[in-house]
C-alpha positions as CSV (number, residue, x, y, z in Angstrom):
1,S,67.0,13.3,4.6
2,A,69.9,15.6,5.8
3,G,68.6,18.3,8.4
4,E,65.8,16.7,10.2
5,K,68.4,16.6,13.7
6,R,66.9,12.7,14.7
7,P,69.1,11.7,17.9
8,V,72.3,9.3,16.7
9,F,73.2,6.1,18.6
10,M,76.7,4.6,18.5
11,W,76.2,0.9,19.3
12,F,78.8,-1.2,20.0
13,H,78.5,-4.8,19.4
14,G,79.3,-7.6,21.9
15,G,81.7,-10.4,22.7
16,G,84.2,-9.0,24.3
17,L,87.0,-7.5,22.9
18,N,88.0,-10.6,20.8
19,T,85.6,-11.9,19.3
20,G,81.6,-11.0,16.9
21,Y,80.9,-8.5,14.6
22,S,78.3,-5.6,14.3
23,F,75.5,-7.0,12.1
24,E,75.4,-10.1,14.6
25,T,71.3,-11.7,14.2
26,E,70.6,-10.7,17.2
27,F,72.2,-6.8,17.3
28,D,69.6,-5.8,14.8
29,N,69.0,-2.1,14.9
30,S,66.1,-2.2,12.6
31,E,63.2,-1.5,15.2
32,L,65.4,1.1,16.7
33,A,65.2,2.9,13.3
34,R,61.5,2.6,12.7
35,R,61.4,4.9,15.8
36,G,63.2,7.5,14.3
37,I,66.6,6.8,15.0
38,V,69.8,7.5,13.4
39,V,71.8,4.4,14.4
40,V,75.0,3.5,13.1
41,T,76.4,0.2,13.8
42,V,80.3,0.8,14.5
43,G,82.9,-2.4,14.1
44,Q,86.4,-2.8,14.7
45,R,90.0,-4.2,15.3
46,L,89.3,-6.6,17.1
47,N,92.3,-9.2,19.5
48,I,95.4,-9.2,18.1
49,F,95.4,-6.9,15.7
50,G,93.0,-4.6,17.6
51,Y,95.2,-4.1,21.3
52,L,98.4,-6.0,21.1
53,C,100.8,-4.6,23.0
54,C,104.5,-5.8,23.3
55,S,107.6,-4.4,23.3
56,Q,107.8,-4.1,19.6
57,L,105.8,-2.4,18.8
58,S,106.1,0.2,22.0
59,E,109.8,0.3,20.3
60,E,108.6,2.0,17.6
61,Q,105.8,3.8,18.7
62,G,107.3,5.7,20.8
63,G,106.6,3.4,24.1
64,K,103.1,3.0,23.7
65,S,101.2,0.1,22.2
66,G,98.0,-1.0,22.1
67,N,94.2,-0.1,22.1
68,Y,94.4,0.0,18.0
69,G,90.5,-1.0,18.3
70,L,90.0,2.2,20.6
71,M,91.3,4.4,18.2
72,D,89.6,2.8,15.7
73,E,85.9,4.0,17.3
74,V,87.7,7.1,17.8
75,K,87.5,7.5,13.7
76,A,84.0,6.2,14.2
77,L,82.9,9.0,16.5
78,D,85.2,11.6,13.8
79,W,83.4,10.9,11.3
80,V,79.8,10.3,12.5
81,S,80.3,14.0,13.9
82,E,81.2,14.9,10.6
83,N,78.9,13.1,8.4
84,I,75.9,12.3,10.3
85,A,74.0,15.9,9.6
86,A,73.8,14.4,6.2
87,F,71.9,11.1,6.9
88,G,69.0,12.9,9.5
89,G,71.4,13.1,12.6
90,D,72.4,15.2,15.2
91,P,76.1,16.0,15.7
92,D,75.3,17.4,18.7
93,N,72.9,14.5,20.4
94,I,75.3,11.2,20.1
95,T,75.0,8.8,22.6
96,V,76.6,6.1,22.7
97,G,76.1,2.7,23.8
98,G,76.7,-1.8,23.6
99,Q,76.4,-5.0,24.4
100,S,78.8,-6.8,27.1
101,G,81.8,-5.8,25.0
102,G,80.0,-3.0,23.6
103,T,80.3,-2.1,27.3
104,A,84.1,-1.8,27.8
105,K,84.1,-0.1,24.1
106,S,81.8,2.5,24.3
107,G,82.6,3.3,27.8
108,A,86.6,3.7,27.6
109,L,85.2,5.6,23.9
110,A,84.0,8.3,26.0
111,S,85.7,8.6,28.9
112,S,88.5,9.1,25.9
113,P,90.0,12.9,26.1
114,Y,89.4,12.0,22.1
115,Q,85.8,12.8,22.2
116,R,86.3,16.3,23.1
117,G,82.9,16.5,24.4
118,R,80.6,15.0,21.4
119,I,79.1,12.3,23.5
120,K,76.0,13.5,25.1
121,R,75.1,10.2,26.4
122,V,75.7,6.3,27.1
123,I,74.0,3.5,27.4
124,N,76.0,0.4,29.1
125,Q,73.9,-2.8,28.8
126,S,75.3,-5.6,31.2
127,S,78.5,-4.0,32.4
128,L,79.4,-1.5,35.1
129,N,82.2,-0.6,32.9
130,W,83.1,2.4,35.1
131,N,84.9,0.0,37.8
132,A,87.2,-0.7,34.6
133,H,91.0,-0.9,35.9
134,Y,92.7,-0.8,33.1
135,T,96.3,-3.0,32.8
136,T,99.5,-1.2,32.7
137,I,102.2,-0.7,29.1
138,E,104.7,-2.5,30.9
139,D,102.4,-5.0,32.6
140,A,100.6,-6.0,29.5
141,E,104.0,-6.2,27.5
142,R,105.2,-9.3,29.5
143,R,101.3,-11.1,29.2
144,A,103.0,-11.0,25.7
145,R,106.0,-11.8,25.5
146,R,104.3,-15.2,27.4
147,Y,101.3,-15.3,24.7
148,F,103.7,-15.4,21.9
149,E,105.9,-18.5,24.3
150,A,102.5,-20.1,23.8
151,I,101.7,-20.0,20.0
152,G,105.9,-21.0,19.3
153,V,106.4,-17.5,18.7
154,N,109.4,-16.0,19.1
155,P,108.9,-13.1,22.2
156,D,112.0,-10.8,20.6
157,C,111.8,-11.3,17.4
158,T,111.6,-8.6,14.9
159,V,108.3,-6.4,14.4
160,E,109.2,-6.4,11.1
161,E,109.0,-10.3,11.4
162,L,105.8,-10.5,12.8
163,R,104.4,-8.4,10.3
164,A,104.9,-11.3,8.7
165,M,104.0,-14.1,9.9
166,D,101.0,-15.7,8.2
167,A,98.1,-14.6,10.3
168,E,96.6,-18.3,11.4
169,I,100.0,-18.4,13.4
170,F,97.6,-15.8,15.8
171,Y,95.1,-18.5,16.3
172,T,95.8,-21.9,15.6
173,K,97.9,-22.5,18.4
174,L,96.4,-21.0,21.2
175,P,97.0,-22.8,24.9
176,R,94.3,-23.9,26.9
177,F,92.4,-20.6,29.6
178,D,90.9,-20.9,32.5
179,F,88.8,-17.0,32.7
180,N,89.0,-17.5,36.7
181,D,92.8,-17.6,36.9
182,P,95.0,-14.3,35.8
183,D,97.5,-15.7,35.3
184,A,96.0,-17.3,31.7
185,V,97.6,-16.8,28.9
186,M,95.2,-15.7,26.5
187,I,95.3,-13.4,22.8
188,P,95.6,-9.8,23.5
189,G,92.1,-8.2,24.1
190,S,92.2,-5.7,26.3
191,M,92.5,-2.0,26.5
192,V,95.9,-0.6,28.8
193,F,96.5,1.9,30.2
194,D,98.8,4.6,27.9
195,G,98.3,7.9,29.5
196,D,96.7,8.9,25.9
197,Y,93.4,7.2,24.1
198,V,93.3,5.2,27.7
199,A,93.9,8.0,30.1
200,C,93.8,6.8,33.4
201,E,94.5,3.6,34.9
202,R,91.1,3.9,36.4
203,E,87.4,4.4,34.1
204,E,85.4,6.0,37.4
205,E,88.9,9.0,37.3
206,A,88.6,8.9,33.8
207,I,84.4,9.4,32.9
208,D,85.5,12.5,35.8
209,R,87.9,13.9,34.0
210,Y,86.2,13.5,30.6
211,A,82.4,12.3,30.8
212,G,81.2,14.0,33.1
213,H,79.1,16.3,31.0
214,C,77.1,12.4,30.0
215,D,74.0,11.6,31.0
216,Y,74.2,7.7,31.7
217,L,72.2,4.3,32.0
218,S,73.5,1.1,33.0
219,G,71.8,-2.0,33.4
220,V,71.5,-5.9,32.8
221,N,70.9,-8.4,29.7
222,W,68.9,-11.3,31.1
223,G,67.1,-14.3,29.0
224,E,67.1,-12.2,25.7
């Protein structure tokens, strides 16, 4: 009921920044709800649609591109802050967290200047996300060119041509890659240091600036 002011938990699913969805069975948060927590499971754009940083988009968008999935997270936080009281939640008691890739998402949200002090606590399962080091836009744009070449897309095509392509092109011709190879060609799925949504190249610095007031609980999942 409205006005109960129960604690709020914004949950971000795993799967890196490339795969997964918010209602996976292993991420069922109903037990938390039964214990009186207002749980909000958050979906956002992923992979090519969430984190493509390329020169075509940067030219269109004032020299910056990428981080679209993080922008979705900020919109989700806006919605929770403005509306959660109607569901019995306390907008002044918001915790964000998740598992695996969900820690990257919740950690980046908590340390973004766009959270504006609205997040009170962070629960990171399976990642010490404050060690994150974000790539620059320039490096991400170079990686995008290599990715386009690997899937048979002209890296110099226009942004209009990119948008007109069938989405399957970006998924059906993926090259083989090795997670242990830093130069491997992979589908875009990383946040970038844009000086805006990701304000610092090192997340530790961003936490000091924008999330120093937050309580942090970090751990590791094993065997669930």
